[in-house]
Structures are given as structure tokens and as C-alpha cells.
Residue frames as qw, qx, qy, qz and C-alpha x, y, z in Angstrom:
[[0.046, -0.213, -0.750, 0.624, -55.34, -63.41, 212.37],
 [0.382, 0.240, 0.065, -0.890, -58.06, -61.31, 210.79],
 [0.501, 0.066, -0.698, -0.507, -59.19, -64.24, 208.69],
 [0.209, -0.159, -0.917, 0.300, -60.07, -66.18, 211.85],
 [0.260, 0.254, 0.362, -0.858, -62.70, -63.55, 212.60],
 [0.608, 0.268, -0.284, -0.692, -64.49, -64.68, 209.42],
 [0.494, 0.186, -0.833, -0.167, -63.64, -68.38, 209.35],
 [0.002, -0.030, -0.873, 0.487, -64.74, -69.32, 212.87],
 [0.495, 0.283, 0.367, -0.734, -68.34, -68.06, 212.50],
 [0.623, 0.352, -0.468, -0.518, -68.56, -69.63, 209.03],
 [0.335, 0.166, -0.924, 0.079, -67.36, -72.97, 210.43],
 [0.191, 0.138, 0.749, -0.619, -69.83, -72.78, 213.32],
 [0.578, 0.339, 0.037, -0.741, -72.67, -71.92, 210.93],
 [0.593, 0.305, -0.657, -0.352, -71.85, -74.81, 208.59],
 [0.160, 0.072, -0.936, 0.304, -71.57, -77.21, 211.53],
 [0.357, 0.236, 0.547, -0.720, -74.94, -76.07, 212.85],
 [0.614, 0.359, -0.260, -0.653, -76.43, -76.42, 209.38],
 [0.448, 0.216, -0.860, -0.108, -75.15, -79.99, 209.17],
 [0.047, 0.068, 0.852, -0.517, -76.60, -80.76, 212.60],
 [0.509, 0.309, 0.245, -0.765, -79.99, -79.35, 211.60],
 [0.611, 0.329, -0.533, -0.485, -79.97, -81.39, 208.38],
 [0.287, 0.123, -0.940, 0.141, -79.10, -84.56, 210.33],
 [0.216, 0.182, 0.708, -0.647, -81.84, -83.96, 212.89],
 [0.587, 0.337, -0.062, -0.733, -84.34, -83.27, 210.10],
 [0.528, 0.256, -0.761, -0.277, -83.37, -86.57, 208.44],
 [0.090, -0.017, -0.922, 0.375, -83.90, -88.43, 211.73],
 [0.356, 0.279, 0.472, -0.756, -87.28, -86.78, 212.31],
 [0.608, 0.381, -0.222, -0.660, -88.54, -87.42, 208.77],
 [0.899, -0.023, 0.400, -0.177, -87.73, -91.14, 208.97],
 [0.524, 0.695, -0.464, -0.161, -84.82, -91.36, 206.56],
 [0.116, 0.454, -0.865, 0.180, -83.08, -93.97, 208.73],
 [0.747, -0.127, 0.360, -0.545, -86.11, -96.14, 209.53],
 [0.950, 0.189, 0.231, -0.090, -85.69, -98.91, 206.94],
 [0.094, -0.736, 0.602, 0.296, -81.99, -99.52, 206.35],
 [0.465, -0.087, 0.863, 0.175, -82.42, -103.10, 205.11],
 [0.582, 0.622, 0.471, -0.228, -85.20, -102.28, 202.65],
 [0.296, 0.840, -0.289, -0.350, -82.94, -100.30, 200.34],
 [0.155, -0.461, 0.845, 0.223, -80.54, -103.20, 199.96],
 [0.480, 0.244, 0.842, -0.037, -83.38, -105.55, 199.03],
 [0.473, 0.773, 0.234, -0.351, -84.92, -103.06, 196.57],
 [0.057, 0.679, -0.591, -0.432, -81.65, -103.06, 194.62],
 [0.216, -0.126, 0.951, 0.182, -82.12, -106.75, 193.88],
 [0.466, 0.523, 0.647, -0.301, -85.79, -106.39, 192.89],
 [0.304, 0.155, 0.583, 0.737, -86.39, -106.03, 189.15],
 [0.159, 0.334, 0.245, -0.896, -89.62, -104.13, 189.81],
 [0.244, -0.069, -0.665, -0.703, -91.92, -105.60, 187.18],
 [0.547, -0.112, 0.333, -0.760, -94.47, -106.74, 189.77],
 [0.865, 0.110, -0.342, -0.350, -94.91, -110.19, 188.24],
 [0.769, -0.454, 0.446, -0.048, -94.00, -113.35, 190.15],
 [0.054, 0.566, -0.763, -0.306, -91.02, -115.26, 188.82],
 [0.916, 0.166, -0.187, -0.315, -91.65, -118.36, 186.72],
 [0.542, -0.524, 0.657, 0.005, -89.92, -121.48, 187.92]]
């Protein structure tokens, strides 16, 4: 029972920390371009147009 005195505040703190990190990610625009990342995987990145 004494361990609950320590574990409940730790759990609440970690939950609040996760919420703050999620809200920071939303505010900084981490979720703005979800499709762009999937297209960048397929791009080879050399900057030259492909030869046909």
C-alpha cells in the first residue's frame, strides 16, 4: 500500500509529460505533412530528372 503513494504521482507525472510532448508536437507542425514522408522514401534524392 505504501508503494501506491509513490507510484500514483509518478504515473500522473509521466502521463502529463506525454501529454505535453504530444501538444508540443502538434504545435510545432510535426503532423502537418503525413503524405510527404511516404513520398520522400521513394525519392532517390539526387536532384536530377530521370532519363527515359
